[in-house]
ROPA-728182 format. One record per residue: x, y, z negated of N, C-alpha, C in turn. Coordinates in steps of 0.2 Angstrom, whole numbers, padded with zeros to 4 digits, always signed. Last residue first. Layout:
XYZXYZXYZ;...
END
This chain:
+0203+0135-0126+0202+0139-0133+0207+0137-0138;+0205+0124-0118+0209+0131-0116+0208+0135-0123;+0197+0115-0123+0204+0114-0123+0208+0120-0122;+0184+0121-0120+0186+0120-0128+0194+0119-0128;+0185+0121-0106+0184+0127-0110+0187+0126-0118;+0184+0108-0104+0191+0111-0102+0191+0118-0106;+0172+0104-0108+0178+0101-0111+0184+0105-0110;+0161+0118-0107+0165+0112-0104+0170+0109-0108;+0148+0121-0118+0154+0123-0115+0157+0117-0111;+0138+0120-0128+0136+0122-0121+0143+0125-0118;+0140+0115-0140+0141+0122-0140+0140+0125-0133;+0138+0101-0137+0134+0105-0143+0135+0112-0142;+0147+0098-0128+0139+0099-0126+0135+0102-0131;+0159+0099-0135+0157+0103-0129+0150+0104-0127;+0156+0088-0144+0157+0095-0146+0156+0100-0141;+0157+0078-0134+0151+0078-0138+0151+0086-0142;+0170+0078-0130+0164+0080-0125+0158+0081-0129;+0177+0076-0142+0178+0082-0139+0172+0084-0134;+0173+0062-0144+0171+0067-0148+0171+0074-0146;+0179+0057-0132+0172+0056-0133+0170+0061-0138;+0193+0060-0132+0189+0062-0127+0181+0062-0129;+0202+0054-0141+0198+0060-0143+0193+0063-0138;+0209+0045-0134+0205+0043-0139+0200+0048-0141;+0209+0048-0116+0212+0049-0123+0207+0047-0128;+0204+0047-0104+0207+0041-0106+0209+0042-0113;+0202+0061-0101+0196+0056-0102+0198+0049-0104;+0214+0067-0100+0209+0069-0105+0205+0064-0106;+0221+0060-0089+0224+0061-0096+0219+0062-0101;+0211+0061-0079+0214+0055-0081+0217+0055-0088;+0211+0075-0076+0205+0071-0080+0207+0065-0083;+0224+0077-0072+0222+0080-0078+0216+0076-0081;+0222+0069-0060+0227+0067-0065+0225+0070-0072;+0214+0077-0053+0212+0071-0055+0216+0068-0061;+0221+0088-0051+0216+0089-0056+0213+0082-0058;+0231+0081-0042+0233+0086-0047+0227+0086-0053;+0232+0073-0031+0229+0070-0037+0229+0075-0043;+0238+0077-0019+0231+0075-0019+0228+0075-0025;+0248+0091-0018+0248+0085-0022+0240+0083-0022;+0255+0099-0003+0253+0098-0010+0252+0092-0013;+0256+0109+0012+0258+0103+0008+0254+0104+0001;+0255+0118+0027+0252+0116+0021+0255+0110+0018;+0255+0131+0039+0258+0125+0037+0256+0124+0029;+0246+0139+0053+0247+0137+0046+0251+0131+0045;+0249+0153+0063+0250+0146+0062+0251+0144+0055;+0237+0166+0069+0243+0163+0065+0243+0156+0064;+0226+0168+0075+0232+0170+0078+0238+0168+0075;+0216+0170+0059+0216+0170+0067+0223+0172+0070;+0220+0159+0046+0220+0166+0048+0220+0167+0056;+0217+0145+0048+0215+0149+0042+0214+0156+0044;+0220+0140+0061+0215+0136+0057+0214+0140+0050;+0228+0145+0071+0222+0149+0069+0217+0145+0065;+0236+0130+0073+0235+0137+0076+0228+0139+0074;+0246+0122+0061+0239+0122+0064+0238+0129+0066;+0261+0112+0061+0258+0119+0061+0251+0118+0065;+0253+0102+0048+0253+0108+0052+0259+0107+0057;+0260+0097+0033+0255+0097+0037+0255+0103+0041;+0276+0090+0032+0272+0095+0029+0266+0096+0034;+0283+0080+0037+0280+0078+0031+0276+0084+0028;+0294+0090+0045+0293+0083+0044+0290+0082+0037;+0289+0105+0052+0292+0102+0047+0290+0095+0045;+0288+0116+0063+0287+0109+0063+0292+0106+0058;+0279+0131+0064+0285+0128+0061+0284+0120+0060;+0275+0144+0077+0274+0136+0074+0280+0134+0070;+0274+0161+0072+0277+0155+0077+0276+0149+0073;+0269+0169+0062+0267+0170+0069+0269+0164+0074;+0263+0159+0048+0268+0162+0052+0266+0164+0059;+0257+0155+0031+0256+0156+0038+0262+0160+0042;+0255+0143+0018+0258+0148+0021+0257+0149+0028;+0249+0134+0004+0248+0136+0011+0252+0142+0012;+0247+0120-0006+0252+0126-0005+0251+0128+0002;+0235+0113-0016+0238+0114-0010+0241+0121-0009;+0229+0100-0027+0233+0106-0027+0236+0107-0020;+0214+0092-0031+0220+0093-0028+0223+0099-0029;+0203+0097-0039+0205+0090-0039+0212+0089-0036;+0213+0112-0039+0206+0109-0039+0208+0102-0041;+0221+0127-0032+0220+0121-0037+0213+0119-0038;+0232+0134-0021+0225+0133-0022+0224+0126-0027;+0243+0146-0018+0243+0139-0022+0235+0138-0024;+0251+0154-0004+0245+0153-0008+0245+0146-0011;+0265+0164-0002+0262+0157-0003+0256+0156-0007;+0272+0176+0009+0267+0174+0004+0266+0167+0004;+0280+0181+0019+0283+0180+0012+0278+0178+0007;+0271+0183+0029+0276+0179+0030+0280+0177+0024;+0262+0193+0026+0260+0187+0025+0265+0182+0026;+0271+0205+0029+0269+0203+0022+0267+0196+0021;+0269+0204+0043+0276+0203+0040+0275+0201+0033;+0255+0206+0045+0258+0200+0047+0265+0199+0044;+0250+0215+0030+0252+0215+0037+0254+0208+0038;+0239+0223+0019+0242+0217+0021+0244+0217+0028;+0244+0238+0011+0239+0235+0016+0243+0228+0018;+0245+0240-0007+0248+0240+0000+0244+0236+0005;+0240+0240-0020+0237+0245-0015+0240+0244-0008;+0247+0230-0026+0249+0237-0027+0246+0242-0022;+0241+0219-0015+0246+0219-0020+0248+0227-0021;+0226+0212-0008+0231+0218-0008+0235+0218-0015;+0225+0195-0001+0223+0199-0007+0229+0206-0007;+0226+0186+0008+0225+0193+0010+0223+0197+0005;+0230+0174+0001+0235+0177+0005+0234+0185+0007;+0217+0173-0005+0223+0174-0009+0228+0177-0005;+0208+0170+0005+0207+0176+0001+0213+0177-0003;+0213+0160+0012+0211+0166+0016+0211+0171+0011;+0213+0150+0001+0220+0152+0004+0219+0159+0008;+0200+0147+0000+0204+0150-0006+0210+0154-0003;+0197+0142+0012+0193+0148+0010+0197+0152+0005;+0206+0131+0011+0207+0136+0016+0203+0143+0015;+0199+0123+0002+0206+0126+0000+0208+0132+0005;+0187+0120+0010+0187+0124+0004+0194+0127+0002;+0186+0124+0027+0188+0120+0022+0189+0123+0015;+0172+0133+0034+0179+0132+0033+0181+0127+0027;+0160+0136+0047+0162+0135+0041+0170+0134+0040;+0152+0150+0055+0156+0144+0056+0160+0143+0049;+0138+0158+0045+0144+0158+0048+0147+0151+0049;+0121+0162+0048+0126+0157+0045+0132+0157+0049;+0108+0174+0045+0114+0172+0049+0118+0167+0044;+0091+0169+0044+0097+0172+0040+0103+0170+0044;+0082+0162+0050+0085+0166+0054+0091+0170+0050;+0070+0162+0036+0072+0159+0042+0076+0164+0047;+0076+0168+0020+0072+0169+0026+0075+0165+0032;+0076+0156+0006+0078+0162+0010+0074+0163+0016;+0076+0144-0002+0072+0150-0004+0074+0157+0000;+0082+0133+0003+0085+0138-0001+0082+0144-0004;+0071+0126+0009+0075+0123+0004+0079+0128+0000;+0067+0136+0018+0063+0134+0013+0066+0131+0007;+0078+0136+0027+0076+0142+0023+0072+0141+0017;+0078+0124+0032+0083+0125+0027+0082+0131+0024;+0066+0125+0039+0067+0120+0035+0072+0122+0029;+0069+0135+0048+0063+0136+0044+0064+0131+0038;+0087+0138+0049+0080+0135+0052+0075+0137+0046;+0098+0151+0049+0094+0146+0045+0088+0144+0049;+0104+0155+0066+0104+0156+0058+0100+0151+0055;+0104+0152+0079+0099+0157+0077+0098+0157+0069;+0121+0149+0081+0115+0148+0083+0110+0154+0081;+0132+0156+0069+0130+0150+0073+0123+0150+0075;+0145+0169+0069+0138+0167+0068+0136+0161+0072;+0161+0165+0064+0157+0167+0069+0150+0165+0068;+0168+0159+0053+0165+0165+0051+0160+0168+0057;+0181+0152+0062+0178+0152+0056+0174+0159+0056;+0178+0148+0080+0182+0151+0074+0178+0152+0068;+0172+0133+0087+0172+0140+0086+0176+0142+0080;+0168+0121+0098+0173+0122+0092+0173+0129+0092;+0158+0108+0104+0158+0116+0103+0162+0117+0097;+0158+0095+0103+0160+0098+0109+0161+0106+0109;+0161+0083+0092+0161+0090+0093+0163+0093+0099;+0160+0069+0090+0164+0073+0085+0165+0080+0087;+0152+0065+0099+0151+0063+0093+0154+0066+0088;+0158+0069+0112+0151+0071+0109+0150+0070+0102;+0169+0066+0118+0169+0069+0111+0163+0071+0109;+0166+0060+0130+0168+0067+0131+0168+0070+0124;+0166+0047+0130+0159+0050+0129+0160+0058+0129;+0180+0043+0130+0175+0041+0136+0168+0045+0136;+0183+0047+0118+0186+0051+0123+0182+0050+0129;+0177+0037+0110+0176+0044+0109+0178+0048+0114;+0183+0026+0115+0176+0027+0117+0174+0034+0115;+0196+0025+0110+0194+0027+0118+0187+0029+0119;+0202+0023+0099+0196+0027+0098+0194+0030+0106;+0215+0018+0098+0209+0014+0098+0203+0017+0098;+0226+0026+0101+0225+0024+0094+0219+0019+0093;+0226+0030+0114+0231+0026+0112+0230+0023+0105;+0214+0037+0116+0214+0031+0119+0220+0027+0116;+0217+0048+0108+0212+0044+0105+0211+0037+0109;+0228+0053+0116+0229+0051+0109+0223+0047+0107;+0222+0057+0127+0227+0051+0128+0228+0049+0121;+0213+0068+0125+0210+0061+0126+0215+0055+0125;+0214+0080+0113+0219+0075+0117+0216+0068+0118;+0204+0094+0112+0205+0087+0111+0209+0083+0116;+0204+0107+0116+0209+0105+0112+0210+0098+0110;+0192+0111+0122+0198+0110+0126+0204+0108+0122;+0181+0112+0114+0182+0106+0116+0189+0105+0120;+0179+0126+0111+0174+0122+0114+0177+0116+0118;+0196+0134+0112+0190+0132+0109+0185+0128+0114;+0214+0130+0115+0207+0133+0116+0202+0131+0112;+0226+0125+0112+0224+0124+0118+0217+0128+0120;+0228+0128+0098+0231+0132+0103+0229+0131+0110;+0221+0118+0092+0218+0124+0093+0221+0129+0097;+0219+0102+0095+0224+0107+0096+0222+0114+0097;+0213+0091+0082+0211+0096+0087+0217+0101+0089;+0214+0082+0072+0220+0082+0078+0217+0087+0083;+0206+0084+0061+0204+0079+0067+0209+0079+0073;+0210+0092+0052+0208+0085+0049+0206+0081+0055;+0214+0105+0057+0217+0103+0051+0216+0095+0050;+0205+0107+0068+0213+0107+0069+0216+0104+0063;+0192+0105+0062+0194+0101+0068+0202+0101+0069;+0191+0115+0052+0191+0108+0051+0194+0103+0056;+0194+0127+0059+0198+0125+0054+0197+0117+0052;+0184+0128+0069+0192+0127+0072+0196+0125+0065;+0169+0119+0066+0174+0124+0064+0181+0123+0067;+0156+0116+0078+0161+0113+0073+0166+0119+0072;+0139+0116+0080+0145+0119+0081+0150+0117+0075;+0125+0111+0082+0131+0107+0081+0138+0110+0083;+0112+0118+0073+0117+0119+0079+0123+0115+0077;+0104+0118+0063+0102+0114+0069+0106+0114+0074;+0107+0125+0051+0105+0129+0057+0103+0125+0063;+0110+0117+0041+0107+0124+0039+0104+0127+0045;+0116+0106+0046+0109+0105+0042+0106+0112+0041;+0127+0112+0051+0123+0109+0056+0115+0108+0052;+0133+0117+0040+0131+0122+0044+0126+0119+0049;+0136+0105+0034+0132+0109+0030+0129+0114+0035;+0145+0098+0043+0138+0095+0042+0133+0101+0038;+0155+0106+0042+0152+0107+0048+0145+0103+0047;+0160+0102+0029+0158+0109+0030+0154+0110+0036;+0162+0087+0032+0157+0090+0028+0155+0097+0028;+0164+0084+0048+0167+0086+0043+0162+0088+0039;+0154+0071+0056+0155+0078+0055+0160+0079+0049;+0148+0061+0069+0153+0061+0063+0155+0068+0063;+0133+0056+0076+0137+0062+0074+0142+0060+0068;+0127+0044+0078+0127+0049+0083+0132+0055+0082;+0130+0027+0072+0131+0035+0071+0132+0038+0077;+0128+0014+0076+0122+0018+0074+0124+0026+0074;+0141+0010+0079+0136+0010+0084+0131+0015+0083;+0147+0011+0066+0150+0014+0072+0145+0014+0078;+0140+0002+0059+0139+0010+0057+0142+0013+0064;+0143-0010+0065+0136-0007+0065+0135+0000+0063;+0156-0011+0061+0154-0010+0068+0147-0007+0069;+0166-0009+0050+0158-0008+0050+0156-0006+0057;+0179-0010+0054+0177-0014+0048+0169-0013+0047;+0183-0003+0065+0185-0010+0065+0182-0014+0059;+0176+0009+0064+0175+0006+0070+0177-0002+0069;+0182+0013+0051+0174+0012+0052+0173+0008+0058;+0195+0015+0054+0193+0011+0049+0185+0008+0051;+0194+0025+0064+0196+0020+0066+0194+0014+0061;+0190+0036+0055+0185+0034+0060+0187+0027+0063;+0201+0036+0047+0195+0034+0044+0190+0032+0049;+0210+0041+0056+0212+0034+0053+0205+0032+0050;+0204+0054+0059+0205+0048+0064+0207+0042+0061;+0204+0062+0047+0198+0059+0050+0199+0053+0055;+0215+0060+0033+0213+0064+0039+0208+0060+0042;+0220+0053+0023+0215+0058+0021+0212+0062+0027;+0230+0046+0028+0224+0042+0028+0218+0047+0025;+0240+0057+0039+0237+0055+0032+0231+0050+0032;+0253+0056+0051+0245+0057+0049+0244+0054+0043;+0268+0064+0053+0265+0058+0050+0257+0059+0048;+0271+0076+0059+0275+0069+0061+0272+0063+0059;+0264+0086+0054+0270+0085+0051+0274+0079+0053;+0254+0087+0063+0252+0085+0057+0258+0083+0053;+0259+0090+0076+0255+0094+0073+0252+0093+0066;+0265+0078+0080+0270+0083+0078+0266+0090+0075;+0255+0070+0085+0257+0069+0078+0262+0075+0075;+0254+0071+0098+0249+0075+0094+0252+0075+0087;+0264+0062+0104+0265+0070+0103+0260+0073+0098;+0263+0047+0094+0260+0051+0099+0262+0059+0098;+0269+0036+0087+0273+0042+0088+0271+0047+0094;+0263+0024+0084+0262+0026+0091+0267+0032+0093;+0264+0023+0070+0269+0020+0074+0268+0021+0082;+0253+0030+0066+0259+0033+0065+0265+0030+0069;+0243+0021+0067+0243+0027+0071+0249+0030+0071;+0246+0012+0058+0247+0010+0064+0247+0016+0069;+0245+0020+0046+0251+0017+0048+0252+0015+0055;+0231+0021+0047+0236+0027+0047+0243+0025+0049;+0227+0009+0045+0225+0012+0051+0230+0018+0052;+0231+0007+0031+0233+0002+0037+0232+0006+0044;+0223+0017+0025+0230+0017+0025+0233+0013+0031;+0209+0019+0023+0212+0018+0030+0220+0019+0030;+0205+0021+0010+0204+0014+0013+0207+0013+0020;+0206+0032+0002+0213+0030+0005+0212+0022+0008;+0198+0047-0001+0197+0039+0000+0203+0037+0004;+0198+0061-0002+0203+0057-0006+0202+0049-0005;+0186+0064+0005+0193+0066+0007+0198+0062+0004;+0174+0052+0006+0177+0058+0003+0184+0059+0005;+0163+0047+0018+0170+0045+0015+0173+0051+0013;+0145+0047+0016+0152+0051+0016+0158+0048+0014;+0134+0040+0013+0136+0041+0021+0142+0045+0021;+0125+0031+0004+0132+0033+0004+0135+0033+0010;+0112+0029+0009+0113+0035+0005+0121+0037+0004;+0113+0016+0014+0114+0022+0019+0114+0029+0015;+0123+0003+0008+0118+0008+0006+0119+0014+0011;+0133-0006+0011+0128-0006+0016+0122+0000+0014;+0144-0008+0003+0138-0010+0000+0132-0010+0005;+0155-0003+0010+0154-0010+0010+0147-0013+0007;+0149+0012+0018+0151+0009+0012+0151+0002+0013;+0143+0022+0026+0150+0021+0027+0153+0016+0022;+0127+0022+0033+0131+0020+0027+0138+0019+0030;+0120+0037+0038+0122+0030+0040+0127+0028+0035;+0106+0048+0036+0113+0045+0034+0114+0038+0036;+0098+0055+0051+0098+0052+0045+0105+0049+0042;+0097+0061+0063+0100+0065+0058+0099+0062+0051;+0093+0052+0073+0088+0056+0070+0090+0060+0063;+0104+0046+0076+0101+0050+0081+0096+0054+0078;+0114+0047+0060+0111+0043+0066+0108+0048+0071;+0129+0052+0053+0122+0053+0054+0120+0049+0060;+0143+0054+0041+0140+0050+0047+0132+0050+0047;+0156+0064+0036+0149+0062+0035+0147+0058+0042;+0171+0065+0027+0168+0063+0033+0161+0060+0033;+0178+0080+0019+0175+0073+0019+0172+0071+0026;+0186+0091+0015+0186+0089+0022+0184+0081+0021;+0174+0102+0005+0180+0097+0006+0180+0094+0013;+0169+0118+0011+0168+0111+0007+0174+0107+0009;+0159+0133+0013+0166+0129+0013+0164+0123+0010;+0148+0144+0022+0149+0138+0019+0157+0136+0018;+0139+0159+0020+0145+0156+0022+0146+0149+0018;+0126+0170+0026+0128+0164+0022+0134+0161+0025;+0119+0186+0025+0122+0181+0028+0124+0176+0023;+0111+0195+0019+0112+0197+0026+0116+0192+0029;+0097+0196+0008+0103+0192+0010+0105+0193+0018;+0086+0203+0004+0092+0206+0003+0098+0202+0006;+0075+0195+0007+0076+0201+0011+0083+0203+0010;+0075+0187-0004+0077+0183+0001+0079+0189+0007;+0081+0196-0018+0076+0193-0015+0079+0191-0008;+0089+0195-0034+0089+0197-0027+0083+0193-0024;+0095+0193-0047+0089+0197-0046+0087+0199-0039;+0105+0184-0049+0107+0191-0046+0101+0195-0045;+0099+0173-0054+0103+0177-0058+0104+0184-0056;+0092+0169-0042+0088+0171-0048+0093+0175-0053;+0103+0166-0035+0098+0171-0032+0094+0174-0038;+0108+0155-0041+0112+0161-0040+0108+0167-0038;+0097+0146-0040+0099+0149-0046+0103+0155-0046;+0097+0144-0026+0090+0147-0029+0092+0150-0036;+0110+0139-0025+0108+0145-0021+0102+0149-0024;+0108+0127-0032+0113+0132-0034+0112+0138-0030;+0099+0119-0024+0098+0121-0031+0102+0127-0034;+0105+0118-0012+0099+0122-0012+0097+0124-0020;+0116+0110-0016+0117+0116-0013+0111+0121-0014;+0110+0098-0020+0114+0102-0025+0115+0109-0022;+0104+0094-0008+0100+0096-0013+0104+0100-0018;+0117+0091-0001+0112+0097+0001+0107+0099-0004;+0122+0081-0009+0125+0087-0008+0121+0093-0006;+0112+0071-0006+0113+0074-0013+0116+0080-0013;+0114+0070+0008+0107+0072+0005+0108+0075-0002;+0127+0064+0008+0125+0071+0011+0119+0074+0009;+0135+0057-0005+0129+0057-0001+0128+0064+0001;+0151+0048-0006+0146+0053-0008+0140+0052-0003;+0165+0038-0011+0160+0039-0007+0155+0044-0009;+0180+0030-0010+0177+0035-0013+0171+0038-0009;+0191+0017-0012+0185+0018-0009+0182+0024-0013;+0202+0012-0019+0204+0016-0014+0197+0019-0010;+0193-0002-0025+0199+0002-0026+0201+0006-0019;+0175+0001-0022+0181-0004-0022+0187+0001-0024;+0165+0010-0024+0163+0003-0024+0169-0002-0024;+0162+0023-0031+0169+0020-0030+0168+0013-0029;+0153+0038-0028+0153+0031-0029+0160+0028-0028;+0145+0053-0035+0151+0049-0032+0151+0042-0033;+0135+0067-0034+0136+0060-0036+0142+0058-0032;+0139+0084-0041+0137+0080-0036+0139+0072-0037;+0133+0097-0053+0137+0091-0050+0134+0087-0045;+0132+0114-0049+0128+0108-0050+0133+0102-0048;+0132+0132-0053+0136+0126-0051+0131+0119-0053;+0130+0149-0048+0128+0143-0051+0132+0137-0049;+0129+0167-0050+0132+0161-0048+0129+0155-0051;+0129+0185-0046+0126+0179-0049+0129+0173-0046;+0136+0195-0041+0130+0197-0045+0127+0191-0048;+0152+0200-0038+0148+0194-0038+0142+0196-0043;+0158+0210-0026+0156+0210-0033+0151+0204-0033;+0162+0213-0013+0165+0207-0016+0163+0206-0023;+0156+0222-0005+0163+0224-0007+0166+0218-0012;+0144+0218-0003+0149+0218+0003+0155+0220+0001;+0140+0207-0016+0139+0213-0012+0144+0213-0007;+0135+0190-0018+0140+0194-0018+0137+0201-0014;+0132+0175-0026+0129+0180-0022+0133+0186-0023;+0138+0158-0025+0138+0164-0028+0135+0169-0023;+0137+0141-0030+0135+0146-0025+0136+0153-0028;+0144+0124-0028+0143+0130-0032+0141+0136-0027;+0144+0107-0032+0142+0112-0027+0141+0118-0031;+0157+0095-0038+0151+0100-0039+0150+0104-0033;+0168+0088-0035+0163+0085-0041+0157+0090-0041;+0175+0093-0024+0174+0086-0025+0169+0084-0030;+0165+0107-0019+0170+0104-0021+0170+0096-0021;+0158+0118-0009+0156+0111-0011+0163+0108-0012;+0151+0133-0010+0157+0130-0010+0156+0123-0013;+0143+0147-0002+0142+0140-0004+0148+0136-0004;+0140+0164-0004+0145+0159-0002+0144+0153-0006;+0129+0176+0003+0129+0170-0001+0135+0166+0001;+0127+0193+0001+0130+0188+0005+0131+0182+0000;+0118+0209+0004+0121+0203+0000+0122+0197+0004;+0110+0218+0010+0118+0218+0011+0121+0214+0006;+0097+0222+0011+0099+0217+0015+0107+0216+0015;+0096+0232+0001+0094+0234+0008+0097+0229+0013;+0096+0233-0013+0102+0231-0009+0101+0232-0002;+0087+0235-0022+0088+0240-0018+0094+0240-0014;+0073+0225-0030+0080+0226-0027+0081+0232-0022;+0066+0228-0045+0065+0228-0038+0072+0230-0035;
END
């Protein structure tokens, strides 16, 4: 019988290859965790796609398993937080998936963050030299959302017309959980060119930028399809879990859900804020810290009280990770993917994978040992 008295918290993390959930006490002790792979399609070179429905089902599965491991009941859970990759999700007016794929399959409704189909669009945007670009290191990346949106408009016009909501994956998860279309200051500032220092709730969209790059219809619509309500990470959204989402997760309707954050930034927040030697973390101390977050990619993250404009370094992003501080970041998109390439293209990969399955470990655990 649980005695936690409604003081457990669930963290749901959606990476490139899997969804994970952990059940934690208020002081950070993990009582249970679970992971489940998610599907990926690569229909053409530089095209990487996923399914929002598949990811949601994986989230529901890992939450239930983590709760089982923790021996917790729905009444024990005081709140839920989501983080995920900065992938682009397309939904229609009925919240059903809209294909972003040359295959036309609606199930494939996510352009994954590392998809590079929009390199020509990114190059064209960069040639405008619009002032907004100084907040992305002077050069926008095809891994960001406005080049991908422009690619969809130009190459899949039916998708562009059918889509009522374009969401960052972390914001899709909170939207599906709550029915409230609140966007994260983290996702919109880091990946959508939202200017966080201009304010919340839509004040940071630069209409001139969208008109200049060929997405004038989004500006004309008042940015309804990409988010009118933008709020800081962790702030409670709406009325919490809907009855449908609660049933999927095995939790109580109304359980509080926080505004989302990008997965690397959730890691950066925890790492930069970690106490060292019992010393309290101060703004001055943060100025000498660098977080290195590893996964499919690797990301180096630092914060400062004042903006730092560095050519080729993403940012400065205001309040995108730590409230009131400017974030700058850089890294390598293919770090973990390159490790996988080396491992799984090796002649020993197949027998090693068979051995890993036999002892119920991952191939990485065997290699580490």
